[in-house]
C-alpha positions as CSV (number, residue, x, y, z in Angstrom):
1,M,26.0,-16.2,-18.2
2,R,22.3,-16.7,-18.2
3,T,20.1,-18.1,-15.5
4,Q,16.5,-19.2,-15.5
5,N,15.1,-15.9,-14.8
6,N,17.1,-13.9,-17.3
7,D,19.8,-12.7,-14.7
8,V,23.3,-12.3,-15.8
9,R,26.6,-12.6,-14.0
10,V,28.6,-9.4,-13.7
11,T,32.3,-9.6,-12.5
12,I,33.9,-6.5,-11.2
13,R,37.3,-5.9,-9.4
14,V,37.2,-4.2,-6.0
15,D,39.9,-3.8,-3.4
16,R,39.5,-6.7,-1.0
17,E,39.2,-4.4,2.2
18,L,36.6,-2.3,0.4
19,K,34.6,-5.5,-0.4
20,E,34.9,-6.8,3.2
21,Q,33.7,-3.4,4.7
22,A,30.9,-3.4,2.2
23,E,29.7,-6.9,3.1
24,V,29.7,-5.9,6.8
25,L,27.6,-2.9,6.1
26,F,25.1,-4.4,3.8
27,D,24.8,-7.5,6.1
28,S,23.8,-4.9,8.9
29,L,21.1,-3.6,6.5
30,G,19.9,-7.1,5.7
31,L,21.3,-7.1,2.3
32,N,23.8,-9.1,0.3
33,M,26.3,-7.6,-2.1
34,T,24.1,-8.6,-5.1
35,T,20.9,-7.1,-3.7
36,A,22.9,-3.9,-2.7
37,L,24.3,-3.5,-6.2
38,N,20.9,-4.3,-7.9
39,V,19.5,-1.4,-5.6
40,F,22.2,0.9,-6.8
41,L,21.8,0.1,-10.4
42,R,18.1,0.3,-10.4
43,K,18.2,3.8,-8.5
44,A,20.7,5.1,-11.1
45,I,18.7,4.1,-14.0
46,A,15.5,5.6,-12.4
47,E,17.3,8.9,-11.7
48,E,19.5,8.7,-14.9
49,A,22.5,9.8,-12.8
50,I,24.7,8.5,-9.9
51,P,22.1,8.3,-7.1
52,F,24.1,10.2,-4.6
53,Q,26.2,13.3,-4.4
54,I,30.0,12.8,-5.3
55,S,32.0,15.4,-3.6
56,A,35.8,16.3,-3.5
57,K,36.6,16.1,0.2
58,K,40.0,17.3,1.1
59,G,42.4,14.4,1.3
60,G,39.7,11.9,0.0
61,F,39.3,10.4,-3.5
62,G,38.8,13.2,-5.9
63,S,40.3,15.9,-3.8
64,G,40.2,19.2,-5.7
65,L,38.3,17.6,-8.6
66,T,34.9,18.7,-9.8
67,T,32.0,16.4,-10.4
68,S,32.5,16.9,-14.1
69,D,36.2,16.0,-13.7
70,I,35.4,12.8,-11.9
71,T,32.8,11.9,-14.5
72,K,35.2,12.5,-17.4
73,A,37.8,10.3,-15.5
74,F,35.2,7.4,-15.2
75,E,34.2,7.8,-18.8
76,T,37.9,7.5,-19.8
77,A,38.5,4.5,-17.6
78,V,35.4,2.7,-19.2
79,K,36.6,3.5,-22.8
80,D,40.1,2.4,-22.0
81,E,38.7,-1.0,-20.5
82,V,36.7,-1.5,-23.6
83,A,39.5,-0.8,-25.8
84,E,41.7,-3.3,-23.8
85,H,39.0,-5.9,-24.2
86,Q,38.7,-5.4,-27.9
87,Q,42.5,-5.4,-28.4
88,N,42.7,-8.6,-26.4
89,G,39.9,-10.1,-28.6
90,S,37.6,-10.4,-25.7
91,P,33.9,-9.7,-25.8
92,V,32.7,-6.4,-24.6
93,A,29.4,-6.0,-22.6
94,K,27.1,-3.3,-23.9
95,Y,23.5,-2.2,-23.6
96,D,21.1,-1.6,-26.5
97,A,19.0,1.3,-25.4
98,A,16.4,0.9,-28.2
99,S,15.7,-2.7,-27.5
100,K,16.5,-2.3,-23.8
101,R,18.6,-5.5,-23.9
102,A,22.2,-6.2,-22.8
103,Y,24.4,-8.0,-25.1
104,L,28.0,-9.0,-25.7
105,E,29.9,-7.6,-28.7
106,L,32.1,-10.2,-30.0
107,P,35.6,-9.5,-31.7
108,N,34.1,-10.0,-35.1
109,G,31.5,-7.2,-34.4
110,T,28.5,-9.4,-34.1
111,R,26.2,-9.1,-31.1
112,E,25.0,-11.8,-28.7
113,Y,22.1,-10.7,-26.8
114,V,21.9,-12.1,-23.3
115,N,18.0,-12.6,-23.2
116,E,17.7,-14.6,-26.3
C-alpha cells in the first residue's frame, strides 16, 4: 500500500502482551510503534547487522544457542514464510538492492515495485 510520501504499510504478527509492553516503553520514550520500528530498521541498515547484541541468557529465548544458531533459525523462518506465501499464491515482499527499491513478487514471477 502506497501513501503520498512513498511509505508502505508493513504487517507483522507479534504476541499481544509483547506489543502492549513495547507500546508502554515507546510511549515513555516519546515514540510510537511506527517510529520505533523505523529507528530499528534504519539502524540495522546503517550497521548492516542487528543493532544490538543477541545473547543466549539461561532460561531466555535462545538459551544455549549461539548468535549463529539464532541467525540460521531466523533465516530458515523467513525462507519458510516466503515458501508458504508462494505456495498459497500470495505476493512476497522483497528488496532489489541494485535499484534500492522494495517490490512485491507476484505469483506469476513479475515484480510490482512499490515506488512506481
